[in-house]
N, C-alpha and C positions, 0 to 999 in steps of 0.2 A: 605413499613415503609421508608427505605434509599431515596426512592423516595420525600415522606413527608416532611423527614428531610431538602432535600436539597429545597423543595419549600417555606418552611419558612424560613429559612437561607434568601431565594430570598428577601422573603416580610420584613423579619428584615433590610436586607440591605438598602434598601427603606426609611425604616424610620430613618434608623441612617443616612442617608445621608440630607434626607430632615433637620433633625434636627441640622446637625452639618452645613446645609446652612442657618439656618436661625440666627443661631448662630453668622455666619460672618458677615450678614446684619444689628444684631442688635450691633456688634463692630462696622461699621460704622457710623451709627446711633450715638452710646455713643460718639463718636471721636468728630463727627460733635457742638455736644452738649456742653461739654466737652470745646472745643474752644471758641463758642460761648460766652459761662459762662466766661473764662479768659477774653475775652473784653470788656464784657461789667459791667462786673459788679465793682463799683466803693465806695471807702470809703467817706464819705459827707464830706465837706470840712471844717465846725465848729465842726466833732467828727473825725479826722485823726485817733488821739490817740488811741481811742476807735475801737478794731478790730470787736466788735460787729456792730456798727453804718454802713449798708452797704445801697447804692442804687443800682436797675439794673435798666440799659436801657433796655428795653424789645423790641425796635423797632432795636435798636444796637444788640442784641442778636440776632433777629427773621434775620437782614440779614447776619450778621456773620454766621450764622448755614449754611441759604438757601446759600451764599457764598461757604465756605466748602463742602455741600453735592456738589453742583453747580462742583465744580473744581474735585471732588474724580469719579462723573458720566460721567462729560463729556471727562475725562484723560482715565476713563475705555472705556467708547466706543469707543475712538479712539483708543486705545488698539483692542480692537476686532478686529474693523474693518479693521486696519493695516493687521493681524496674515488671515484676511480671511477666507472663509468658503471648498476651494477647497483641499480635498485630498489628491490630485496627487501631487499640489503643494509641501505640506510639505511633503511628504512621499521625493520626489526626493530633498528637501531643506538640508532632514536627509541623504542623502547618497544612497537612494535606486534607485534598474534599475530596469524602467517599463522592466514587462515582456508579456505583451498584445499580442505578434506580435507570429507568430510561430517561435516553435524553434523546435532544434534537441535534448534538453538534458532531456530523460529520467523524471528528480527528477520535469523539471520546468512541464512537460504535467501530474504528477503524481497529481501537488499540482493547478493546472488549475482545473483538473477532480474532486479535491477534493472541492475548492470554488466553485463550478457549483454545486452538490451534496448537500450540506452545504446551500446552497443559499438557494436550494429547501426545504429541512425538513425544514429551520425555514422563509418560506414563504417571502424572501427577493429576490431583484434585486440582480446579481453579482455586486460585485466593481469592479475599479481598482483595479490589483495586482501587485506588485513592490518582486524582493529581495535585501537583504542589502546584494551585494556579497563577500564582506570581513571583515565581522562577521562570526568568527568561532564557536561562544556559538549559544545557543540553545533559540533565542527570537520572537519575533512579534511586531507588532505596529498593532492600526486602527489610519485613521485620516478621519478631512470629518465634518463638522458641520450638515448634515442630508443626509439620506440613497441615496439620486441620490448624492451626491458631496463626496462618502467616497473612500476611499480606503483602503488596506490590506500589508500588507510587511511581511514580512518574513525572518531569517536571510539563511546562506546557510548552515549554520552549522545546522539548526532547519530542511533544508531538508536533508544532508546528515546523522542524529546520528537521527529520528522519524518513526517509521514505519507509516505505513497509517491512522490505528486509531488514535495512536496518535498526529502525524498532525491534520487529521481533527480536532482532539478536539479542539487545539490549534486556529484552522481557528476560529471555530465555536467560540470560549470565544471572538473572537477579533468580529464575526460578531454581538454577545450581546452586546459590546461595540455601536457599530453603533446603533444598533436595541434599545437602553437606551439614545442614545443621549450623552452619557458620554462625547466624544469633546467638544462639545455646553457648558456642564457644566465648562469642562477642560477652554475654553477659555475666561468664563464668572468669571471663579476665578482670573485668570494670569490677567486677568482687571483689576480686582477689587484691586488687592493686586498693580496692575501697580498708579490705582490711589491713591492711600495711599502710596505710594513711591513717588508721587509727594508732598503733603503736604511736607519732606523733601525738597523741594527745595526752597518752599516759604516762608518756615521757615527760610531756611538761608537766603534770599532776608531779613524779616522784622528785623531779629540776628542784619545782618546789618548796615540795615536805621536805625535800632532804637537806633545803638553805636555813631552817630554821631552826639550826644549832643543837638541834639534841644527839643523842651518841649513835656513831653509826652514819649519820648526814650526812659526813661530805661522802658516803662512799654510794649511798642512794642518789645524792643529785647526781654521781659522776654515770652510776647508773640512767637519770631518768635523761642524761645527756646522751650516752650513747643510742639509747631507745631510740631519741630524737632520729639523729644522724641517721643509723639504720633503718628506720623507718622511712625517711625523706629518698634513702639511696635507693633501698627496696622500689618505692612506689615510682623515683623515674625510672627503675630499670625494667618494671612493670610497663609501664607507658613504653618503653623502648622495643618491649618484645610482645606487645600488644600492636603495635605500629607492624611487627617484621612477620607476626602471623598475618592479621589485616592483607598486607603484602602476597605473603605466598597465595592466603586463598583467592585472591583476584586474579592469578595465574590460571588457578585451578575452576574459578566460575568462566573462566574467558575458554577457557578449554572445552568442559564441560558443555559451554553457550555454541560453541562451534558443530561438536558434537550433536545436539537437541535437532540444530535448528540446519544442519552439513552445509551450511553456509559460510565458514569463515570471514569470508572478502566483507559481508555486508556489518562483521561487527566489528573486523576494519576500517569501514567504510565510517560508523558511527562515532569510532577513536580518532580518528584524523580529520572531522567535525569542530568535533572538541577542537582538538588542536588548532585548526583552525579560527576559532575563536578566539582564545588563546592570545594568539597572536595577533588576533586584529583590536586588544582590547574591548570587543564585544561580550555583554550578558556575562559578565562575569561577577557579578556582585556578590556577596557572602553573607549570609542572612542570618543571624544570632542564632534562631530555633537551631538551627542545623548543622551548627557548630558542633554542638555538644555530640552529633553522631557522624561525624565528618567518616570515620572508619565504615559504617555500612550505606555510604556513595559508592553509585557505578564507576566516576571520577575524581579528582579532589575537587575541594571547591575553589582553592585559590594555586595560583601558580608561584604561592609564596612559600607555601609549604615544600619543604625537600627536607633530602637526607635522611638521619636513624629513627626521627620523627614524623616522617613522609605513611601516610595507612596506605599508599596505593604503589605501585610502583610506576616507575618512570615511564610516561606516555608512550615515546619511543620504544620503550623497549615492547611495551605489552601488543602496539602495534606490527612488532618487526616478530614477537610468535605467531602471528595469527599471516602477515604477512613480509615473510623474509626478504623480498626484492625492496621493498619498502627504505627509501637512502631522503631524510629529510630535507637535506643540501639541496639534492636534483629532484627528485620528487617532487616537491613544494608541498605547501598546503592546500587544504581547498578554500577559496574563496565563500565568506560568509556571508559578503557583505549583504548579499542579493538575492542571497539565497530563498528562494518559491517557495514557500505553505502547498506540504502534499494534499491528493487531494484524498478524500472519504472514502473508505472499504476497507 
């Protein structure tokens, strides 16, 4: 019964992600139409004092709409290409260390064995593996636009504080992100937000050029101001939608992790330990190089991030999706002050 609920949760997450992505695309089209309307609507000369007598230059409307859409699309594509799809490159840029070579560290050896086992269980190729050595908290991320370019990184804190089953569950969660192409989706949304932000630059150019006193300058300046506002509003809404997409993909990855390992309790255990760390005030440092990639992480970098801009569901809800009996008020959170380092293998 619990297994069926996890499958249902995964199906619901896919549907909601598709809906949110469609709404984002619709908002981009709406902005293009609004800007084109502002540029193409004219009051007729003989009835300039009658607000309801207007003329629409449909040719100009089409040109402006295509131009706005073109600017957004081309800028978005440029941003997507510039970000690249090599997971190993992304992992290194975020401060992670490649541990593909042989090592005498028993925790690294255990990590490698777990990645190989999860890869077999998920019927996927093993990605490049990395460690965030300077991160004492429990976290992880996956990067790469496709399974053959993927990389997984876990924090040193995850290696030290999670037992074998919990670490396998976290690794399986990241495998789910790779299989579901979540990183590709994130890159696309980041590109669209970047495309909307370029409207701000275009709007400033139009606003300043319209204020130089030439014929039609006032309307050009007003259009520039409107483009600035629409660009900023679109980018803000895009970030909210990006966070909403990320939250749903986290639920989906949790569900898939439980399916790959057949052990939802271990994933719930890892999340409970993160909650224990947060409540004890231990190991919660936020590093600047990871902040830009917070949507990629297994858990929020800081408890201060919440609401519409949060890229992860509330920790309690994630745990309860895996362990419906969990009650944070009665069950409590594990004490992490005296947590022992697990053995290797």
